[in-house]
Backbone bond lengths (Angstrom), bond angles and torsions (degrees), N, CA, C in turn:
res aa  C-N    CA-C-N  psi(-1)  N-CA   C-N-CA  omega(-1)  CA-C   N-CA-C  phi
1 M - - - 1.464 - - 1.526 109.69 -
2 E 1.322 116.49 128.23 1.460 120.77 -177.04 1.525 111.05 -67.65
3 K 1.326 115.46 135.50 1.462 121.53 177.81 1.522 109.26 -115.82
4 Q 1.327 115.38 152.52 1.454 121.48 172.38 1.525 107.55 -100.18
5 V 1.324 115.59 120.46 1.461 120.88 -174.84 1.519 109.61 -129.24
6 V 1.333 116.70 131.26 1.452 120.02 171.70 1.526 107.94 -101.61
7 V 1.324 115.92 129.23 1.458 121.84 177.59 1.522 107.33 -112.96
8 I 1.324 115.86 119.94 1.461 121.88 -176.30 1.523 109.12 -112.73
9 G 1.330 115.42 119.45 1.460 120.95 -175.70 1.518 109.05 101.79
10 L 1.317 116.74 108.62 1.462 120.90 -170.56 1.531 112.75 -116.23
11 G 1.322 115.14 44.38 1.455 119.75 168.26 1.519 108.60 -72.58
12 R 1.332 117.52 -165.43 1.465 120.05 -176.60 1.521 112.04 -59.28
13 F 1.336 116.55 -42.20 1.465 120.09 -179.54 1.530 110.77 -66.34
14 G 1.316 116.96 -48.50 1.466 120.77 -179.09 1.520 112.54 -61.30
15 R 1.339 116.25 -41.83 1.474 119.12 178.92 1.520 111.46 -67.10
16 S 1.319 116.56 -36.79 1.463 120.44 177.71 1.524 110.70 -62.08
17 V 1.329 116.82 -41.96 1.466 121.70 177.52 1.524 110.26 -63.68
18 C 1.338 116.96 -45.22 1.469 121.76 178.63 1.523 111.04 -57.03
19 K 1.315 115.03 -48.41 1.460 119.89 -176.43 1.514 111.86 -61.32
20 Q 1.332 115.97 -45.18 1.465 119.40 -178.47 1.520 111.40 -67.57
21 L 1.328 117.71 -42.23 1.463 121.03 178.11 1.531 110.52 -62.08
22 H 1.321 115.96 -41.86 1.472 120.70 178.87 1.529 110.66 -61.85
23 E 1.329 116.80 -44.37 1.466 120.90 179.79 1.521 111.96 -66.19
24 L 1.339 116.24 -26.08 1.457 120.77 178.23 1.532 112.29 -83.55
25 G 1.337 115.86 -2.90 1.461 119.68 174.09 1.514 115.40 94.37
26 H 1.331 117.57 15.48 1.462 120.05 -179.49 1.533 110.97 -93.84
27 E 1.322 115.91 154.95 1.457 122.33 179.64 1.527 108.91 -87.82
28 V 1.330 116.58 116.85 1.463 121.10 -173.23 1.526 110.95 -114.86
29 L 1.326 115.59 127.56 1.456 122.25 168.38 1.525 106.85 -101.94
30 A 1.330 116.88 117.69 1.463 122.33 -176.47 1.527 109.89 -106.55
31 I 1.332 117.16 130.40 1.465 121.70 -175.79 1.528 110.28 -131.96
32 D 1.328 115.48 135.23 1.470 120.96 172.97 1.524 108.38 -157.67
33 K 1.316 116.53 156.87 1.459 120.79 179.33 1.530 111.80 -79.21
34 K 1.348 116.22 -20.28 1.460 120.35 -174.52 1.533 110.49 -98.30
35 E 1.328 115.12 123.53 1.460 121.29 -174.64 1.527 112.26 -62.10
36 E 1.343 117.15 -38.76 1.464 119.62 -177.49 1.522 111.41 -64.29
37 R 1.323 116.75 -35.65 1.470 120.33 177.96 1.524 111.07 -69.36
38 V 1.302 115.93 -39.82 1.466 120.67 179.20 1.533 109.92 -63.31
39 K 1.317 117.12 -40.67 1.471 120.82 178.28 1.525 110.69 -60.72
40 L 1.337 116.79 -41.82 1.465 120.84 -179.65 1.530 111.70 -64.73
41 A 1.335 115.63 -33.13 1.472 119.78 -177.46 1.517 113.46 -88.14
42 S 1.323 117.45 -9.41 1.464 120.24 -172.48 1.525 113.56 -66.84
43 N 1.321 117.46 -24.97 1.466 120.42 -178.93 1.524 113.08 -75.06
44 Y 1.318 117.53 -19.61 1.462 119.79 179.94 1.517 111.55 -129.88
45 S 1.336 114.06 48.54 1.466 120.32 172.44 1.522 107.79 -150.58
46 Y 1.315 116.29 151.74 1.463 121.64 178.19 1.520 109.75 -66.02
47 Y 1.339 115.01 -37.36 1.455 121.19 -178.18 1.518 107.41 -154.43
48 A 1.332 117.80 128.74 1.464 122.29 179.58 1.523 108.72 -123.30
49 V 1.325 117.00 128.56 1.460 120.02 -174.08 1.527 111.41 -132.91
50 V 1.328 114.12 147.73 1.465 121.48 172.70 1.526 106.62 -89.86
51 A 1.317 116.84 114.22 1.463 120.09 -176.57 1.527 110.15 -162.87
52 N 1.334 114.60 159.99 1.461 121.97 175.88 1.527 108.03 -92.96
53 A 1.327 116.52 104.43 1.468 120.85 -174.08 1.525 113.10 -76.28
54 S 1.313 118.44 -5.71 1.461 119.65 175.12 1.526 111.68 -89.78
55 D 1.327 115.65 7.19 1.470 122.50 174.42 1.531 107.62 -101.23
56 E 1.326 116.91 114.27 1.465 121.35 -174.86 1.519 111.91 -60.18
57 S 1.326 117.74 -37.79 1.462 120.57 -178.35 1.533 111.18 -64.46
58 V 1.331 116.95 -34.01 1.465 121.09 177.82 1.522 110.12 -64.61
59 L 1.330 116.39 -47.06 1.464 120.59 -179.27 1.529 110.96 -63.39
60 K 1.319 116.73 -38.37 1.464 119.82 178.16 1.526 111.09 -65.40
61 N 1.328 116.00 -39.62 1.466 119.84 -179.74 1.523 112.29 -61.73
62 Y 1.315 116.87 -31.69 1.462 120.87 -179.95 1.531 112.90 -92.79
63 G 1.326 115.85 8.57 1.460 120.45 174.01 1.520 114.61 69.37
64 V 1.326 116.37 27.19 1.467 119.76 -176.38 1.529 111.75 -64.10
65 R 1.335 117.49 -26.11 1.470 120.00 179.39 1.534 111.69 -61.64
66 N 1.338 117.24 -19.12 1.469 120.97 179.74 1.526 113.02 -88.34
67 F 1.328 117.36 -4.66 1.456 121.41 179.51 1.524 110.16 -84.59
68 D 1.321 115.66 141.72 1.468 119.85 177.77 1.525 112.43 -88.29
69 H 1.331 115.86 -19.12 1.457 119.58 -174.62 1.526 110.53 -133.29
70 A 1.332 115.50 139.28 1.458 121.42 175.21 1.525 108.96 -138.83
71 I 1.321 115.04 139.62 1.459 120.74 174.17 1.516 107.39 -122.65
72 I 1.326 115.49 119.28 1.465 120.90 179.69 1.516 107.51 -101.47
73 A 1.334 115.15 112.19 1.464 120.39 -175.90 1.526 110.75 -117.70
74 I 1.327 116.03 34.00 1.469 120.88 179.80 1.522 108.53 -72.02
75 G 1.330 116.37 120.05 1.453 119.13 -175.21 1.515 114.66 -106.35
76 D 1.343 117.35 -16.72 1.465 119.26 -172.27 1.523 113.95 -102.84
77 S 1.323 118.49 -1.02 1.469 120.68 -179.32 1.520 110.31 -148.96
78 I 1.332 116.09 106.16 1.463 120.52 177.33 1.523 110.56 -62.24
79 E 1.340 116.20 -39.79 1.465 120.46 -178.49 1.527 111.37 -61.19
80 S 1.333 116.74 -44.03 1.465 120.35 179.37 1.519 111.52 -65.67
81 S 1.318 116.44 -38.45 1.463 121.96 178.32 1.528 110.76 -61.17
82 I 1.312 116.41 -45.91 1.473 121.38 -178.81 1.527 110.51 -67.79
83 L 1.326 116.56 -46.17 1.465 120.60 -179.61 1.519 110.99 -61.75
84 C 1.315 116.04 -42.23 1.465 120.64 179.64 1.528 110.75 -62.94
85 T 1.312 116.63 -40.35 1.472 121.33 177.46 1.525 110.50 -60.73
86 L 1.319 116.47 -46.95 1.468 121.52 179.18 1.525 111.38 -59.17
87 I 1.319 116.11 -46.14 1.469 120.84 -178.11 1.530 110.94 -62.21
88 L 1.337 116.29 -46.58 1.464 120.09 -178.15 1.527 111.74 -63.70
89 K 1.329 117.36 -41.09 1.467 119.68 179.21 1.527 110.27 -67.96
90 D 1.331 117.60 -38.72 1.467 120.88 177.30 1.526 111.48 -65.37
91 M 1.337 115.94 -29.93 1.467 120.22 179.26 1.521 111.99 -78.72
92 G 1.321 116.78 -10.65 1.458 119.92 176.56 1.511 115.79 96.88
93 V 1.348 117.93 13.32 1.471 120.24 176.17 1.531 107.44 -68.79
94 S 1.326 116.01 122.96 1.472 119.54 -168.08 1.522 114.37 -77.86
95 N 1.337 117.53 -29.62 1.467 119.98 -178.17 1.524 109.69 -126.99
96 V 1.323 115.23 103.64 1.463 120.71 -179.86 1.524 108.50 -115.51
97 W 1.336 115.16 111.60 1.463 121.57 178.23 1.520 107.86 -104.47
98 V 1.332 116.34 135.43 1.463 120.21 -172.75 1.527 111.51 -131.08
99 K 1.306 115.23 135.80 1.465 121.07 173.67 1.519 108.81 -79.72
100 A 1.330 116.35 126.77 1.464 121.51 179.11 1.523 110.25 -105.48
101 R 1.316 115.37 141.73 1.461 119.92 179.90 1.523 111.78 -79.46
102 D 1.342 116.24 -39.03 1.461 120.19 -176.86 1.524 108.86 -156.03
103 L 1.331 116.64 -176.76 1.461 121.78 -176.72 1.531 112.16 -63.95
104 H 1.312 117.14 -39.26 1.469 121.00 178.48 1.527 110.39 -60.67
105 H 1.316 115.93 -46.45 1.461 121.86 177.39 1.528 110.19 -60.66
106 Q 1.324 116.60 -43.08 1.462 121.87 179.60 1.519 111.47 -58.97
107 K 1.323 117.06 -45.70 1.470 121.12 -177.81 1.525 111.38 -62.56
108 I 1.321 116.86 -38.78 1.470 119.98 178.36 1.525 110.20 -67.52
109 L 1.325 116.54 -42.92 1.467 120.80 179.35 1.529 111.29 -61.00
110 E 1.328 116.40 -37.74 1.462 120.20 176.99 1.521 110.82 -61.37
111 K 1.323 116.66 -40.19 1.465 121.36 -177.35 1.527 112.59 -71.88
112 V 1.338 116.97 -28.84 1.472 118.90 -178.05 1.520 112.54 -93.00
113 G 1.343 116.89 2.10 1.464 119.07 168.93 1.510 117.88 103.82
114 A 1.333 119.00 14.00 1.465 120.20 176.45 1.525 109.50 -59.09
115 D 1.332 116.60 136.53 1.464 120.46 -176.99 1.522 112.46 -80.83
116 R 1.311 116.65 -30.72 1.465 120.58 173.89 1.513 108.69 -148.18
117 I 1.319 115.83 138.77 1.456 121.09 -179.25 1.524 108.68 -116.23
118 I 1.330 115.05 129.78 1.464 121.26 -174.28 1.521 108.96 -116.27
119 Q 1.331 115.84 132.12 1.461 121.37 170.71 1.528 107.47 -121.15
120 P 1.334 118.08 85.83 1.472 121.43 -171.80 1.522 113.92 -54.97
121 E 1.321 116.80 -43.40 1.457 119.63 -177.65 1.528 110.82 -65.74
122 K 1.330 115.74 -43.26 1.466 119.56 179.90 1.526 110.47 -65.46
123 E 1.348 116.22 -47.15 1.465 120.20 -177.49 1.529 110.99 -62.83
124 M 1.328 116.70 -41.86 1.460 119.89 178.36 1.518 110.69 -67.86
125 G 1.338 116.42 -37.19 1.457 120.09 177.95 1.517 112.11 -61.62
126 V 1.334 116.87 -41.45 1.465 121.36 178.25 1.525 110.10 -63.63
127 R 1.332 116.79 -43.57 1.466 120.46 -178.57 1.527 111.35 -64.06
128 I 1.328 116.13 -45.03 1.460 119.90 -178.11 1.523 111.10 -66.46
129 A 1.340 116.60 -42.29 1.462 120.11 -179.89 1.523 111.44 -61.57
130 N 1.329 116.36 -41.24 1.465 120.12 179.53 1.525 111.65 -69.52
131 Q 1.330 117.10 -36.20 1.460 119.96 176.54 1.519 110.84 -65.65
132 L 1.332 116.17 -40.12 1.456 120.55 179.49 1.525 111.57 -66.99
133 D 1.334 115.49 -34.72 1.462 121.18 -178.41 1.521 112.24 -66.08
134 S 1.316 116.80 -24.71 1.465 120.57 -175.40 1.521 111.22 -130.64
135 G 1.306 116.31 134.13 1.454 120.17 175.66 1.511 112.92 -78.98
136 K 1.349 117.39 -9.96 1.465 121.20 -177.45 1.533 111.98 -99.89
137 L 1.316 116.94 -12.55 1.461 121.40 -172.26 1.528 111.05 -88.85
138 L 1.353 115.99 122.44 1.462 121.11 177.39 1.518 111.83 -91.82
139 D 1.328 116.06 -38.89 1.461 119.55 -178.23 1.522 109.52 -151.77
140 Y 1.338 114.65 158.65 1.462 121.12 -175.23 1.517 108.21 -144.91
141 I 1.326 116.93 124.19 1.457 121.74 177.57 1.516 108.62 -122.29
142 E 1.316 116.24 119.42 1.457 121.45 -179.64 1.533 109.69 -84.14
143 L 1.326 117.04 113.95 1.462 120.88 178.32 1.521 111.41 -82.82
144 S 1.322 116.20 -37.90 1.451 123.42 178.64 1.518 107.43 -159.64
145 K 1.304 116.16 -173.00 1.466 119.85 178.59 1.525 111.23 -61.87
146 D 1.333 116.41 -30.41 1.460 120.52 -173.00 1.530 114.81 -106.60
147 Y 1.341 118.08 -22.06 1.466 120.48 -172.81 1.529 111.69 -123.09
148 S 1.327 114.96 145.35 1.464 121.19 -179.27 1.526 110.59 -144.56
149 I 1.326 114.54 165.67 1.466 122.20 169.42 1.524 107.01 -119.04
150 V 1.330 116.94 132.74 1.455 120.80 -179.99 1.517 110.62 -128.09
151 E 1.327 115.44 156.70 1.458 122.16 170.81 1.521 107.78 -111.30
152 L 1.320 116.33 122.98 1.459 122.03 -177.46 1.529 110.02 -122.56
153 I 1.328 116.09 142.64 1.461 120.83 177.84 1.525 109.20 -87.58
154 A 1.331 116.24 123.90 1.468 121.33 -179.81 1.528 110.54 -66.28
155 T 1.323 115.92 133.04 1.464 121.68 179.76 1.527 110.29 -97.68
156 K 1.322 115.32 178.83 1.462 121.73 179.23 1.530 111.05 -59.31
157 K 1.324 116.62 -30.90 1.462 121.98 -179.22 1.528 112.25 -59.95
158 L 1.337 117.19 -31.83 1.468 121.76 -178.73 1.529 112.73 -93.83
159 S 1.328 115.72 -17.23 1.463 120.68 -172.60 1.523 112.61 -61.50
160 G 1.351 114.91 135.26 1.455 121.49 177.53 1.512 115.00 82.79
161 K 1.331 116.30 2.24 1.470 119.72 -179.07 1.528 110.19 -107.79
162 S 1.319 115.17 147.11 1.461 120.15 177.49 1.522 109.65 -86.29
163 L 1.320 115.88 165.46 1.461 120.04 178.41 1.527 111.39 -62.85
164 I 1.325 115.72 -36.51 1.463 118.64 -179.18 1.534 110.87 -68.66
165 Q 1.323 116.96 -32.85 1.460 120.30 176.21 1.526 111.10 -68.44
166 L 1.293 116.01 -40.86 1.465 120.21 -178.22 1.529 111.92 -72.72
167 D 1.344 116.27 -32.41 1.473 121.90 175.86 1.532 111.72 51.06
168 I 1.318 114.91 49.48 1.463 121.21 -172.48 1.528 112.73 -64.13
169 R 1.323 116.70 -38.39 1.473 118.92 -178.31 1.521 111.35 -65.03
170 A 1.327 116.76 -42.77 1.467 120.25 -178.97 1.524 111.75 -69.68
171 K 1.331 115.96 -39.80 1.467 120.10 -175.97 1.524 113.45 -78.48
172 Y 1.337 115.39 -37.30 1.463 118.53 -171.96 1.531 114.65 -123.55
173 G 1.333 117.52 -8.17 1.460 119.95 -179.98 1.512 113.89 74.84
174 C 1.339 116.87 19.70 1.467 121.45 -178.29 1.529 110.69 -110.57
175 T 1.324 115.77 154.64 1.461 121.31 -178.87 1.522 110.35 -117.91
176 I 1.342 116.77 128.29 1.462 121.47 174.90 1.526 108.28 -81.71
177 L 1.310 117.01 111.78 1.463 121.48 -178.26 1.520 111.97 -83.75
178 A 1.335 116.14 -34.04 1.465 120.29 -177.24 1.523 109.98 -161.31
179 I 1.333 114.85 158.77 1.460 121.77 174.51 1.523 107.68 -126.49
180 K 1.325 116.59 122.61 1.461 121.62 178.29 1.524 109.06 -99.58
181 Q 1.326 115.71 123.41 1.466 121.60 178.08 1.520 107.58 -124.03
182 D 1.317 116.82 107.61 1.466 122.10 -174.76 1.529 109.55 55.64
183 E 1.340 116.84 -116.46 1.467 120.14 -177.37 1.524 112.95 -96.16
184 T 1.316 117.98 -1.57 1.461 120.69 -178.68 1.527 110.88 -102.25
185 V 1.332 114.22 147.91 1.463 120.34 179.09 1.518 108.59 -124.25
186 N 1.300 116.09 120.54 1.457 122.53 177.49 1.526 108.23 -93.76
187 V 1.331 115.30 99.27 1.466 120.40 -178.92 1.528 109.35 -85.06
188 S 1.322 116.22 138.40 1.471 122.28 -176.51 1.527 110.89 51.57
189 P 1.323 117.31 62.60 1.470 120.85 -177.70 1.516 112.75 -61.15
190 M 1.322 115.73 151.94 1.462 122.51 179.45 1.527 110.34 -84.69
191 P 1.330 117.89 157.78 1.474 121.13 -179.63 1.532 113.03 -58.00
192 E 1.350 117.02 -28.18 1.468 120.61 -176.60 1.532 112.93 -84.68
193 D 1.334 117.86 -7.24 1.459 120.65 -177.08 1.530 110.92 -66.09
194 I 1.345 114.72 137.60 1.457 121.86 -175.75 1.526 110.93 -96.32
195 I 1.315 116.03 138.93 1.460 122.24 177.23 1.529 109.32 -97.27
196 S 1.320 115.84 139.06 1.461 121.88 176.27 1.526 109.57 -115.18
197 K 1.313 115.66 153.12 1.465 120.19 176.82 1.528 109.69 -57.78
198 G 1.316 116.46 132.98 1.461 121.25 -179.62 1.512 114.04 95.30
199 D 1.341 117.69 -13.31 1.463 120.07 174.49 1.529 109.39 -61.51
200 V 1.326 115.37 151.56 1.465 119.92 175.77 1.522 108.43 -104.22
201 L 1.328 115.75 120.50 1.461 121.35 179.21 1.522 109.63 -97.06
202 V 1.323 116.02 127.38 1.466 121.30 174.82 1.523 106.50 -97.18
203 V 1.325 116.07 113.37 1.466 121.38 -168.67 1.527 110.52 -123.85
204 M 1.328 116.41 135.34 1.455 121.92 176.99 1.519 109.85 -115.84
205 G 1.319 115.94 141.77 1.452 118.51 177.27 1.514 112.97 177.29
206 Q 1.315 114.48 179.93 1.457 120.74 174.76 1.532 108.39 -69.43
207 V 1.309 117.05 143.69 1.464 121.56 -171.15 1.524 112.19 -53.96
208 N 1.320 117.40 -46.13 1.468 120.06 -179.60 1.523 112.35 -66.57
209 D 1.339 116.31 -35.69 1.471 120.00 178.34 1.528 110.73 -67.38
210 L 1.326 116.08 -40.58 1.463 120.14 178.22 1.528 110.87 -61.91
211 K 1.320 115.66 -41.80 1.467 120.21 179.31 1.524 110.58 -64.93
212 R 1.326 116.64 -39.23 1.453 121.54 179.43 1.531 110.45 -66.44
213 F 1.336 116.44 -41.50 1.454 120.91 177.69 1.531 110.76 -63.16
214 E 1.323 115.48 -43.00 1.465 120.37 179.72 1.528 111.63 -63.43
215 D 1.323 116.86 -40.52 1.471 121.37 -176.24 1.526 112.69 -76.25
216 K 1.363 115.98 -39.98 1.459 119.17 -171.96 1.543 113.78 -106.60
217 G 1.312 116.30 -27.87 1.464 119.70 -177.04 1.503 113.58 -81.70
218 F 1.328 116.75 -16.93 1.442 121.46 -176.94 1.526 111.68 -107.33
């Protein structure tokens, strides 16, 4: 379903978001104060404008109050990021996601009503560190301080066994969300489904349980 999304701040992160949303078929309004950034984003946005998004009258003129989603990716001014968040929430935009520079910035954004706070460098750093820590880990998504989703490559030890035989939930407290086999994805696999060496298991669980499963189950 097509969404209307305003992306404010068109640095590398903001442009990357614009491009992906555009490729996914969503209508993107891209805004930045710098003309060169707007030009770069114009090829993958419905409308790209040079404007000061911390000015409420500017946002109203572009009909931003009618958008359901906003992503604030302002990286060079914490004050503008916070003010823009306040304005959008006051205007009634229901989903405002904001890029935070650091923990202090994050705490302020939480207080002014940001619906989701993103720290791309931190999140990517966590993913890379966890991938480096394990030779079996393909990807790592932190859900909270205690819970994560990981992608693990099935080894010979798991090959030829069904989920019910492995009994992963009982032994390790982890849940297999999906099994990827080549180009196919088995979502919500059945207990009788067989795992083959090289399959990618998408697993959710408590961080310590996931680590235990990775160390002992593989």
